[in-house]
N, C-alpha and C positions, 0 to 999 in steps of 0.2 A: 789462519791454521786450517789445514785440510788432512784429508786421511794419509795422503802421500807423505806429508811432513811427520806425521805420527808414526809411520812405518819406518822412516828415517831415523827418528829418535829412538825408537825400540831397538833397531839393529844396532845404532851406536852403542847403546847400554849394555846389549847382550853380547856385542863382540870386545867391548872393552876399551876400543881406540876408533878414531874417525877413519884412520887408514885402513884397519881391518874390515870396517862397516862398508867402506867404499868398495873394497874388493868383492864382498858378498853381494852388493847392490849392483854391481858391474858398472860403477861410475867412477869418474875421476875424484880425487879427494877435496880439491878446492870448491867444487859445487856443492858437496856434501857440507862442507864447513859454512858455506854462504847460507844454505837452508837452515842449518842450526841457528846461525846468528839471527837471521830473519824471524825465526821462531820465537827466540828469546826477545828480541825487540819487540814483536807483537804482543807477546805475553807481559812484557815488562818485568821479567824476572831472569835471574840466572840459573839455567838448568844444570849445568855440568862445570865442575871445576877443571880446568884443563891442566894436566901434568905432563912430565916428560914422557913418561912410559904408558900411564893408564889414567883414563878419565875418572872422576868421582862424582857421584850425584849429590847436588844439594837436596835438603830436606824438601823444597818446592819441587826439585827434579824428581825425587823419589814419588812424591804425590802424583805428579804428572804421568810418570811411567806407568803406575799402576792403573790410572785412568785411561791411557792409551791402550793397555791391554783389554780392558773392559770393552772400550769403544770398538777396538779392531775385531774382537770375538763377536761383538754384537753385529757389526757390519757383515762378517763372514756367514754367520747364522742367517741373516736377513737374506743375504745372495743365495744361499743354499735353498732357503724356503721358497724364494720367488722361482727358482730355477725348477724345484721340485713341483711346485703348483703348476707351473706352465707344462711339465711333462706328466702330470697326473700320477704323481708317486703318492702311495697310501703307505703312511708310516704307522706301524702298529706296534705297541708294546704289549708282551704277553708273559704270563708266569709259566714256569716249566710244567706244571700240573695240567694247564691247559692247552698244551701244544697240540694235543690229539684233535682239538677242534677242527684245526685246519684240514684234516683229512677226510672230513665229511664231504659227501657228494654234492651237497648244495654250494660248498665253497668251490669246488672243481668247477661247477657249472658258473659260477659268478666270474671266475677266472678266465673261463673261455669265452663268456660274453663280453667282458670289458679286456679284451685282449691287448689295448694299448696302455693298460695302467701297469706301472711297475710297483713292486713292493719292497719296503725296508722295514725288517722285523728287528724289533729290540726285545731282548730277554733279561728278566730279572725278578725280583721279589715284587709283592704288591705294592710295597712302600716305594721301591726304586721306580716302578711304572708310574705311580702317583706323581713322583717328582719330576719325571720325564714330560708327563702330560702337562703339569702346571708351568713347567719351564718352556713350553712349545717346542720340544725336541720330537714329540709324537703327536698324532692327530687322534688316536683311539688306543684305549687301554683295555686290556681283557685280563681280569683280576679275580681274586676270590674274596668272600666274605670271610669275615668282618673286616672293614676298613672306614676311615673317616670319608663320610659322603658330603661333608659340608661345602666343598669347593667343586664338586663335580656333578654332571647329570648322570644318571644311572639307569641302566636297563637291566634286569635280572632275568637269567634263566632259571629253570626249576632247580630246587636244591637237591643235592644228591648225597647219599651216605658215603660214609668212609668204608674202606675194606682193609682187611688184614691179608697179607700175602706172603708166603714163605715156603720152605720146603715141607714136603709131606710129613716129615717127623712131627712137625708141630701141630698136626691136625688129627692127631689120633683120636682126641676127644672133639667134639662138636663145638665150634666157636661161632657165637652169635651176638655177643655183647661184651663190653669192656671187662666185666667181672670175669669172663672166661680166660683172661689174659694175663691173670695174677701172678702166674710162675713162668711166664715166657718173656724173654729179652726181647725189648721194642726197639725198633728203628723209626725215628719220627723226624719228620720235616720240620725245621725250626719254626716255621710259619704257624704250625698247628700245635705247637708244644703248649702254649699257655692254655689254649682250648681244651686240649686232652688233659693237662694237670689239673686245671680248675674242676672240670668235670669228674675226675677220678677222686679229688679231695672232697668234693661235694657228696659223692657216693660212697665215700670210705673204702675206695678201692686202692689197694697198693700195687702199683705198677714198677716194673723193673725196665728203666729206660737204658739200653745199651749203647745206642748211637744217635746222635742229632745231626742233621746235615741241612743244606740249603737248596736241596734240588730233589724233587720227587724221583727223577731218574736215577739219582744217586741212592736213594732209598731202595729202589728196585735192585740195584746192583749189589748193596750190601745184604739184602735179603736173599739174593741169589748165593751169596757165600756160605749161608747156612748159619750165620751168627745170631739171627733172631728173625722176627717177623716185622714187616714194614706196615704202618698204618698210613694209608694214602687215600685220596678221593677216588671214587668210582672210575671217573673219567682217566685216570692214570693208566687204565688197562689198554687205552689206545696208544700208549708209548711203547716202544720196543722193550720186550722183557722176556725171560726164558719161560717157554710154554710148560715146562715141567713144574713150575711152580703152582702150588695152590693157593686158593683165596677163598674168603668167606665175607659176607655182608655184616656189617655192624649195625644192630637195629637201633642203637641209641640214638633218638631223634635229636638230641641236644649236640650232636657230633656232626650233623648234617651241614655241609657248607654249599654256598651257591656261586656260580660263575656270574660276574658282572661285566658289563660293557661300559666304560666310562668316558666322557668327554668333557670339555671344559664348560663351566657355566657361563652365563651372560655372553655366550658367543654362538653365533648361528652356526649349527653343524652342516659341514658341506654335504650336497646331494649324495656323493659317492660313499661317504661315511654311513649315512642313513641306509642306503641300499645294501651296503655290506652286513649292517645289523640285521636287516630285515631276512636275510637268508636263514637266521636262527630263529626266527618267529615260528 
């Protein structure tokens, strides 16, 4: 049994007949039928029930088909990883609120110095970036606290405050703490909703949540609509936003969040990754 036979079997199952599968594989039908028969003989089981029109999977065939999908996916991932490793591809997962980090001068210098390096950027929530890292789809994650650190190595940047940003009409009175937002509609990134909700409950502050979303850039767009003010990390100001919007720092220390670089535990971090992280120290 080899990878080629698995590909043949997968194609037969997905096309429904051996003849259609042969067309897709650009081969004659008899050799494909022989490959299937040899596979069944090697495994000692019947994988398919042959019919006049459509093949039908046996229970063993269904289990084998699912395993083929897993093995073929893993084979493809391995090929890509080896190819990217040879080409010096830096695979980075980053949350939307951290996107502005890439615009820093030290990163520009890094890119210029390592001009042979290619970059593959994945975007998602902190939890999605963690999953990508642990499944070996990325080599470095740039996320925000808090998160589960039990399976990753972590390097933290200095924590930063949240800011309130919106149309001028919402800043007629000074805003410096959450208690100043009691009567103002809020636009909150889903990632920070538990943090803000818990803090407000503990401080007995009644807040009006108007919009929740999954991206800091979306928060800024909604703030620009005038529907309310967005609460986002300070570094979100490096993202594109309407310069006519006003903003104010929130002094509430319990709402501070930190940017963290994460790599897989119990693995040696590649030199290129360490050098990239060094840019931020």
